[in-house]
C-alpha positions in Angstrom: 0.0 0.0 0.0 1.4 3.4 -1.0 1.4 6.3 1.4 -1.4 7.9 -0.7 -3.6 4.8 -0.4 -3.0 4.7 3.4 -4.0 8.4 3.6 -7.2 7.7 1.7 -8.2 4.7 3.7 -7.7 6.7 7.0 -10.0 9.4 5.7 -12.5 6.7 4.7 -12.5 5.3 8.2 -13.1 8.6 9.7 -9.7 8.9 11.3 -8.6 12.4 10.6 -5.1 12.2 12.1 -3.2 13.4 9.1 -5.5 16.3 8.1 -6.3 19.6 9.6 -9.9 20.1 10.9 -12.2 23.1 11.1 -12.4 23.5 14.8 -14.8 26.4 14.5 -17.5 24.2 13.0 -19.6 21.2 14.0 -22.3 19.4 12.0 -24.9 17.4 14.0 -28.3 15.8 13.4 -30.8 15.3 16.2 -32.4 11.9 16.0 -35.0 10.2 18.2 -38.3 8.3 18.4 -41.4 10.4 17.8 -42.4 12.6 20.8 -39.1 12.2 22.6 -38.5 15.9 22.4 -36.2 16.6 19.4 -37.8 19.8 18.2 -38.3 21.1 21.7 -34.6 20.5 22.3 -33.6 22.4 19.2 -35.9 25.3 20.4 -34.0 25.5 23.7 -30.6 25.3 22.1 -31.6 28.2 19.8 -32.8 30.3 22.8 -29.9 29.4 25.0 -27.2 30.2 22.5 -28.4 33.8 22.2 -29.4 33.3 18.5 -32.7 35.3 19.0 -32.7 38.9 20.0 -34.1 39.7 23.5 -37.5 40.9 22.3 -37.8 38.6 19.3 -41.1 36.8 19.1 -40.5 33.1 18.5 -43.2 30.4 18.4 -42.9 27.2 20.3 -41.4 24.4 18.2 -40.2 27.0 15.9 -38.7 24.5 13.5 -42.0 22.9 12.7 -43.1 25.4 10.1 -45.8 24.0 8.0 -49.5 23.8 9.0 -49.8 20.0 9.3 -46.7 19.9 11.5 -48.1 22.4 13.8 -51.5 20.8 14.0 -50.3 17.3 14.6 -47.3 18.2 16.7 -44.9 16.0 14.5 -41.9 16.8 12.3 -42.4 15.7 8.7 -39.6 17.5 6.8 -36.0 17.6 8.0 -34.9 21.2 8.6 -31.6 22.8 9.4 -30.5 25.7 11.6 -27.2 27.0 13.0 -26.1 28.5 16.3 -23.0 30.2 17.6 -21.5 29.0 20.8 -18.0 29.9 22.1 -16.8 31.0 18.7 -17.9 27.7 17.2 -20.8 27.4 14.7 -22.9 24.4 15.3 -25.1 23.3 12.3 -28.1 21.4 13.6 -30.4 19.3 11.5 -33.8 18.4 13.0 -35.2 15.1 11.6 -38.6 13.4 11.8 -39.2 10.6 14.3 -41.7 8.6 12.2 -40.3 5.7 10.2 -42.7 6.8 7.4 -40.4 9.8 6.8 -37.2 7.7 7.1 -36.1 8.9 3.7 -35.6 12.3 5.3 -33.4 10.8 8.1 -31.3 8.8 5.7 -30.4 11.9 3.6 -29.5 13.9 6.6 -27.0 11.4 7.9 -24.8 12.1 4.9 -24.5 15.8 5.9 -23.2 15.5 9.4 -20.3 14.2 11.5 -22.2 13.2 14.6 -25.7 12.7 16.0 -27.5 13.7 19.2 -29.6 10.7 20.1 -32.5 11.9 22.2 -34.2 9.3 24.4 -37.1 9.7 26.8 -35.9 8.9 30.3 -39.0 7.0 31.1 -40.0 5.3 27.8 -36.5 4.3 26.9 -35.6 2.8 23.5 -38.5 2.6 21.1 -38.8 1.1 17.5 -38.0 4.4 15.8 -35.0 4.9 18.2 -33.7 1.7 16.8 -34.4 2.7 13.2 -32.7 6.1 13.3 -29.8 4.8 15.4 -29.1 2.0 12.9 -28.9 4.6 10.1 -26.5 6.7 12.1 -24.2 3.8 13.1 -24.1 2.6 9.4 -22.7 6.0 8.5 -20.0 5.6 11.2 -21.2 8.8 12.9 -20.2 9.7 16.5 -23.2 9.6 18.9 -24.0 11.7 22.0 -26.9 10.5 24.0 -29.3 13.0 25.5 -31.6 11.6 28.2 -34.6 14.0 27.9 -37.5 14.5 30.3 -35.4 13.9 33.3 -37.9 15.8 35.4 -40.6 13.2 34.9 -41.7 11.8 38.2 -41.3 8.2 36.9 -38.0 8.8 35.1 -35.5 5.8 35.3 -32.3 7.3 33.8 -29.8 4.5 34.9 -32.0 1.7 33.4 -32.5 3.6 30.2 -28.8 4.2 29.8 -28.3 0.4 30.1 -31.1 -0.1 27.5 -29.4 2.3 25.1 -26.0 0.5 25.6 -27.7 -2.8 24.8 -29.2 -1.3 21.7 -25.8 0.0 20.5 -24.3 -3.5 21.0 -27.2 -5.2 19.2 -26.8 -2.8 16.2 -23.1 -3.6 15.9 -21.6 -0.2 17.1 -17.8 -0.1 17.1 -15.7 0.6 20.2 -15.5 4.3 19.6 -19.3 4.6 19.2 -19.9 2.5 22.4 -18.0 5.1 24.5 -20.8 7.6 24.0 -21.2 10.5 26.5 -24.6 10.9 28.2 -26.2 14.3 29.0 -29.3 14.4 31.2 -31.7 17.2 30.3 -35.2 18.5 30.4 -35.8 20.3 27.0 -39.1 21.7 28.1 -37.6 23.4 31.2 -34.3 24.3 29.5 -32.1 22.5 32.0 -29.2 20.1 31.5 -26.3 18.4 33.4 -23.9 15.5 33.2 -25.4 14.0 36.5 -28.4 11.7 36.5 -29.8 13.3 39.7 -32.7 15.7 38.7 -31.8 18.0 41.6 -28.4 18.8 40.0 -29.8 20.1 36.8 -28.3 23.5 35.7 -30.6 26.2 34.4 -29.0 26.2 30.9 -28.0 24.0 28.0 -24.3 24.4 28.4 -23.8 20.7 29.2 -25.2 19.8 25.8 -23.2 22.4 23.9 -19.9 21.5 25.7 -20.4 17.7 25.0 -21.0 18.5 21.3 -17.8 20.5 21.1 -15.8 17.8 23.0 -17.1 14.6 21.3 -18.4 15.4 17.8 -15.5 15.5 15.3 -14.9 18.7 13.5 -15.1 18.5 9.6 -11.9 18.1 7.6 -10.5 21.3 6.2 -9.8 20.6 2.6 -10.9 24.0 1.2 -7.9 24.0 -1.2 -9.0 20.9 -3.1 -11.5 20.7 -6.0 -15.1 21.5 -5.1 -17.6 18.8 -4.2 -21.1 19.8 -3.0 -24.0 17.4 -2.7 -27.6 18.4 -2.6 -29.6 16.6 0.1 -32.7 18.8 0.5 -34.7 21.0 -1.9 -36.5 24.3 -1.3 -38.3 26.6 -3.6 -38.5 30.4 -3.8 -40.7 32.4 -6.1 -37.8 34.7 -7.0 -34.9 32.4 -7.1 -36.6 29.1 -8.3 -35.2 25.9 -6.9 -32.7 26.0 -4.1 -30.5 23.1 -3.3 -29.4 22.7 0.4 -26.5 20.5 1.1 -23.0 20.2 2.4 -19.7 21.3 0.9 -17.7 18.0 1.2 -14.5 19.4 -0.4 -13.1 22.7 -1.7 -14.7 26.2 -1.8 -17.7 27.6 -3.6 -18.2 31.3 -4.4 -21.0 33.4 -5.8 -20.7 33.9 -9.6 -18.6 30.7 -9.9 -19.1 28.6 -13.1 -19.8 25.0 -12.0 -20.9 21.7 -13.4 -23.9 19.8 -12.0 -23.5 16.0 -12.2 -27.1 14.7 -12.8 -28.4 11.4 -11.4 -28.8 10.1 -14.9 -25.2 10.6 -15.7 -25.5 13.8 -17.8 -23.7 17.1 -16.9 -25.2 20.6 -16.9 -23.2 23.8 -16.4 -24.5 26.8 -14.5 -23.4 29.9 -12.6 -24.0 30.1 -8.8 -26.2 33.2 -8.5 -26.8 33.2 -4.8 -25.4 31.4 -1.7 -27.1 31.3 1.6 -25.8 30.3 5.1 -28.0 29.6 8.1 -28.2 31.3 11.5 -31.1 30.6 13.8 -34.3 30.4 11.7 -33.0 32.9 9.1 -31.1 32.5 5.8 -28.3 34.9 5.3 -26.7 35.7 2.0 -23.0 34.8 1.9 -20.3 35.2 -0.8 -18.4 31.9 -0.2 -18.6 28.6 1.6 -15.8 26.2 2.5 -15.6 22.4 3.1 -17.8 21.3 6.0 -20.3 24.2 5.6 -24.0 23.5 5.1 -25.4 26.0 2.7 -28.2 26.7 0.2 -27.3 27.3 -3.5 -29.5 29.0 -6.1 -29.1 29.5 -9.8 -29.9 26.1 -11.2 -33.5 25.4 -12.2 -33.1 21.7 -12.8 -31.4 20.6 -9.5 -32.3 17.4 -7.7 -31.6 15.5 -4.5 -28.4 13.5 -4.6 -26.7 15.4 -7.4 -23.1 16.7 -7.1 -21.9 20.2 -7.9 -18.2 20.3 -8.9 -15.7 22.4 -11.0 -16.2 22.3 -14.8 -12.6 21.0 -15.3 -12.7 18.4 -12.6 -15.9 16.4 -12.6 -16.1 13.9 -9.8 -19.5 12.8 -8.6 -20.2 11.8 -5.0 -21.9 8.4 -4.4 -25.7 8.6 -4.9 -27.8 8.7 -1.8 -29.2 5.2 -1.1 -32.7 5.3 0.2 -34.8 2.4 1.5 -37.4 1.2 -0.9 -41.1 2.1 -0.4 -43.3 -0.7 1.2 -46.8 0.6 0.5 -48.6 1.7 -2.6 -52.0 3.0 -3.6 -53.7 4.2 -6.8 -54.5 7.9 -7.3 -57.4 8.4 -9.7 -59.0 11.5 -11.2 -62.3 12.2 -9.4 -65.1 10.9 -11.5 -67.9 10.8 -8.9 -71.2 12.6 -9.5 -69.9 15.5 -7.3 -66.6 15.9 -9.2 -65.4 19.5 -9.6 -67.8 21.0 -7.1 -65.3 21.8 -4.4 -61.8 21.7 -5.8 -59.9 24.0 -8.1 -57.6 21.3 -9.7 -59.5 18.3 -10.9 -57.9 17.4 -14.3 -55.4 14.5 -14.8 -52.8 17.0 -16.1 -52.9 19.1 -12.8 -52.7 16.0 -10.6 -49.8 14.5 -12.6 -47.9 17.8 -12.4 -48.4 17.9 -8.6 -47.2 14.4 -8.1 -44.2 15.0 -10.3 -43.3 18.1 -8.3 -43.6 16.1 -5.1 -41.1 13.6 -6.5 -38.5 16.4 -6.8 -38.3 17.0 -3.0 -39.4 13.6 -1.6 -36.8 11.0 -2.4 -38.6 8.0 -0.8 -41.7 8.5 -3.0 -42.4 6.7 -6.3 -45.0 7.6 -9.0 -45.7 5.1 -11.8 -48.0 5.6 -14.8 -50.7 3.0 -15.4 -52.6 1.9 -18.5 -55.2 4.6 -17.8 -54.2 8.2 -18.3 -56.3 9.1 -15.3 -54.6 6.8 -12.7 -51.2 6.6 -11.1 -49.7 4.1 -8.7 -48.0 6.1 -5.8 -45.6 4.2 -3.5 -44.4 5.4 -0.1 -43.0 4.3 3.2 -46.3 3.9 5.1 -49.9 5.1 5.5 -48.8 8.3 7.3 -46.4 9.2 4.5 -49.1 8.8 1.8 -51.9 10.4 3.8 -49.8 13.5 4.5 -49.2 13.9 0.7 -53.0 13.6 0.2 -53.7 16.1 3.0 -51.3 18.6 1.5 -52.9 18.2 -2.0 -56.5 18.7 -0.7 -55.4 21.8 1.1 -54.0 23.1 -2.2 -57.4 22.6 -3.8 -57.0 19.2 -5.5 -59.7 16.7 -5.9 -58.9 13.0 -6.3 -59.9 9.4 -5.6 -57.7 6.9 -3.7 -57.8 3.1 -3.7 -57.1 0.9 -0.7 -53.4 1.0 0.3 -51.6 -2.3 -0.6 -48.2 -3.6 0.5 -45.5 -4.0 -2.2 -44.8 -7.6 -2.8 -41.3 -8.5 -4.0 -39.9 -11.7 -5.5 -36.7 -12.7 -3.7 -34.9 -15.9 -5.0 -38.2 -17.1 -6.6 -40.2 -16.7 -3.4 -42.9 -14.1 -3.0 -42.0 -11.8 0.0 -43.9 -9.1 1.8 -42.7 -6.4 4.3 -42.7 -7.4 8.0 -42.8 -4.7 10.7 -41.5 -4.7 14.2 -44.3 -3.5 16.5 -43.9 -2.3 20.1 -46.9 -1.9 22.2 -47.3 -0.3 25.7 -50.6 -1.2 27.3 -52.1 -1.4 30.8 -52.1 -5.0 32.0 -55.9 -5.6 31.7 -55.8 -5.1 27.9 -52.9 -7.4 27.0 -55.2 -10.4 26.2 -57.3 -8.4 23.8 -54.2 -7.0 22.0 -52.5 -10.4 21.7 -55.6 -11.9 20.3 -56.2 -9.2 17.8 -52.5 -9.3 16.5 -52.7 -13.1 16.5 -55.6 -12.9 14.0 -53.4 -10.6 11.9 -50.6 -13.2 11.9 -48.4 -11.4 14.4 -45.6 -13.3 16.1 -44.8 -12.3 19.7 -41.0 -11.7 20.3 -40.9 -10.3 23.8 -43.0 -9.3 26.8 -41.9 -7.3 29.8 -44.0 -6.2 32.8 -42.5 -3.3 34.7 -44.6 -3.9 37.8 -46.4 -0.5 37.5 -49.4 -1.8 35.7 -47.9 -1.2 32.2 -46.8 -4.1 30.0 -44.5 -3.7 26.9 -45.0 -6.3 24.2 -43.0 -6.7 21.0 -44.3 -8.4 17.8 -43.4 -9.1 14.3 -46.4 -8.5 12.1 -46.9 -8.4 8.3 -47.4 -4.9 7.1 -50.7 -6.1 5.5 -52.0 -6.8 9.0 -51.2 -3.3 10.3 -53.3 -1.5 7.7 -56.2 -0.2 9.6 -55.1 -1.7 12.9 -54.6 1.5 14.8 -58.4 2.2 15.0 -59.1 -1.3 16.3 -56.2 -1.0 18.7 -57.5 2.2 20.2 -60.9 0.5 20.7 -59.4 -2.5 22.4 -57.2 -0.5 24.8 -59.9 2.3 25.4 -57.4 4.8 24.1 -54.7 4.0 26.8 -52.4 1.9 24.6 -49.4 3.2 22.7 -48.4 1.5 19.4 -45.2 2.0 17.4 -44.0 0.1 14.4 -41.2 0.3 12.0 -40.2 -1.7 8.9 -38.0 -4.7 9.7 -37.5 -6.9 6.7 -39.0 -8.7 3.7 -40.0 -12.2 4.5 -42.0 -15.0 2.6 -45.7 -14.2 2.3 -48.0 -15.4 5.1 -50.8 -17.5 3.7 -54.5 -16.7 4.2 -56.2 -13.4 4.9 -54.3 -11.0 7.0 -56.2 -8.1 8.5 -58.8 -6.3 6.4 -62.3 -5.2 7.3 -64.8 -7.7 8.6 -68.0 -5.6 8.4 -69.9 -4.7 5.3 -71.1 -1.2 4.5 -74.4 0.6 3.9 -74.5 2.0 0.4 -76.9 4.8 -0.7 -79.5 3.8 -3.3 -80.1 7.2 -5.0 -79.0 10.8 -5.2 -80.4 13.3 -2.8 -80.0 14.6 0.7 -79.7 12.4 3.8 -82.9 12.9 5.9 -83.3 12.6 9.6 -86.2 10.1 9.0 -84.0 8.0 6.7 -81.1 7.9 9.2 -83.5 6.9 12.1 -84.8 4.0 10.1 -81.2 2.8 9.5 -79.8 3.2 13.0 -80.4 -0.4 14.0 -78.7 -1.6 10.9 -75.3 -0.2 11.7 -73.2 3.0 12.3 -74.0 6.0 10.1 -71.3 8.2 8.6 -73.3 11.1 7.3 -75.4 13.8 9.1 -78.9 14.9 8.1 -78.9 17.3 5.2 -75.6 15.9 3.7 -75.8 15.4 -0.1 -75.3 11.8 -1.1 -75.2 10.0 -4.5 -76.1 6.5 -5.5 -73.1 4.1 -4.7 -71.8 6.4 -1.9 -71.0 4.6 1.4 -73.1 6.2 4.1 -72.5 3.8 7.0 -71.1 0.5 8.4 -73.3 -2.5 8.3 -73.6 -4.7 11.5 -73.1 -7.8 9.4 -70.4 -8.8 7.0 -72.3 -8.1 3.7 -73.1 -4.8 2.0 -76.6 -3.4 2.1 -78.0 -0.9 -0.3 -80.3 1.5 1.7 -82.5 4.5 1.0 -81.1 7.2 3.3 -82.9 10.0 1.5 -86.4 8.7 2.4 -88.8 11.4 3.8 -91.7 10.8 6.1 -95.1 10.7 4.4 -97.0 13.7 5.6 -100.8 14.0 5.8 -103.1 16.7 6.9 -104.7 14.3 9.5 -103.9 15.2 13.1 -102.4 12.5 15.2 -103.1 11.8 18.8 -99.6 10.5 19.6 -97.9 13.7 18.3 -94.3 13.2 17.2 -92.1 13.1 20.2 -88.7 14.9 20.0 -86.6 12.9 17.7 -83.0 12.1 18.7 -80.5 10.3 16.5 -77.1 9.0 17.4 -73.9 11.0 16.5 -72.5 10.0 13.1 -68.9 8.7 12.8 -66.5 11.3 11.2 -63.4 9.9 9.6 -60.2 11.7 8.7 -58.3 11.0 5.4 -56.0 8.5 7.2 -58.9 6.6 8.9 -60.8 6.5 5.6 -57.9 5.0 3.7 -57.5 2.4 6.4 -61.2 1.6 6.2 -61.3 0.9 2.5 -61.9 -2.4 0.8 -60.7 -3.5 -2.6 -63.9 -2.5 -4.4 -64.0 1.0 -2.9 -62.5 4.4 -3.4 -62.0 7.3 -1.0 -63.0 10.6 -2.6 -61.0 13.5 -1.3 -61.8 17.1 -1.9 -60.8 20.3 -0.1 -64.0 20.2 1.9 -65.1 16.6 2.1 -63.8 13.1 2.5 -66.3 10.6 1.1 -66.2 6.8 0.7 -67.8 5.2 -2.4 -68.1 2.0 -4.3 -66.0 1.7 -7.5 -69.1 0.6 -9.3 -71.9 3.1 -8.4 -74.9 1.3 -10.0 -76.4 -1.3 -7.7 -77.3 -3.9 -10.4 -73.9 -3.6 -12.1 -72.2 -4.0 -8.7 -74.2 -7.2 -7.9 -73.3 -8.6 -11.3 -69.6 -7.9 -10.8 -69.8 -9.5 -7.3 -71.3 -12.7 -8.8 -68.5 -13.0 -11.3 -65.8 -13.2 -8.6 
């Protein structure tokens, strides 16, 4: 081995002994299970570092910027910010906790040199903790563990640290990664310390900052080499067009520089860098130059995509493409062709829907869109129900109308055997509900892996369940556990298909017979037949699903029926009529509820369920043919 080869191999292994490092810079990602306090921690780090002016008005969870994130209290898109601490700039990337948005997490890992693993000091390691940590360890990143919510009355910090260590060993961490520092903090209160005793918490986040500076490696300073910049996130601005956010891996980039863009398909495009932006707090600031290790946004190239490399025109070297896990779930998007099509939405044509799906592909790397034989239908594949339903929710808010089929798992053929995705499910339930949960997952072909009783009335059970069995399970689970259970699942592997029916709806539905308005009288007559989905006065059409049948077959009903009125007085005058409250379903619940012969019609104002074949006679004929 030559000296040059040795030098290269040391760099590859992350051992930077022979190179100079940029000590004034650190790049970290914050990873954790959902609800363990990532975004709140970023908030507090921003406040504590003096990034905001004294009187500056800043919202809670300032990083969660879009409406759906604010409403649901979850992070969907990865975001970046930067803070200054002791003359060092720390670039922080906040990542989603849901495995459905795992594509976001995977891209981010490429941009950083270390991770802050946030773990709830009561809940401990959860499925998504496992998922995000696995991704970080694969990239050979240096971890720092932050035990959050240390102020909880039932916190168990020592046990959780042991759990985290076991998880590191299980996921094959190397010796360096196993020697991780632990910081104990309460992000909500803005306190931290290196001691596990809650009484010793200091009223600032200095313990977190100092640990980052001491343990996270500084990026290599190779600003004199040829430029390499990789795009990992995309943004859009009305004035500047598309903006690529990424890291400068090597060299220096300046405004006005002529560069080459190495496309994913192997072609090369030249362009001039019109604007460069750095980050500080929640703001973008214009800069003139960026060096190796910096995380910046670059404008000037209309046709820029995730994973592409920007380099000098005379030295074109592409960085390895970003590898993203494959989608596991798919559903068909269809142009709305119901009798109520075009009433509520602005964008209803196939051209508009296709344009919108294609623009989503540009920023969401874990999404796939395929054409079908019909020009009005597309197969859209994603990482889970939440991933796809958030896309649908965004589209309906933008004024789109569309129809959706039942979500299906993507089956692969591996070595001639049909395989389906299997998920690892972790459930926390009160003791009294364990029997019901085990039975319901047993029906859905779940295999129990582990069960632990903490002695405080809570039981934690782990299962392996086919993804098919989990579609629509969350509603049933909430019913079984009376809302007290917590369920988390993440993709584990592809395994041979399980025979027989797995999951699916057991009840039939009530289908409207004719067009009209649902009447109170019609609903009253149907109450003993099942659960009604519509309220009096709601417009319905023939073939629309208006309720759930008590039995397992479908029933066509007349929900628009009015009471026959006469001019004869009655002695038993109509008493005050009361009807049961109808069931309202969100987009997600509706998708989970669907059967193979049904569509979910989504418009900006309504979510309706319908049969694919609206006419009753034609529907019955089609059912006989099966």
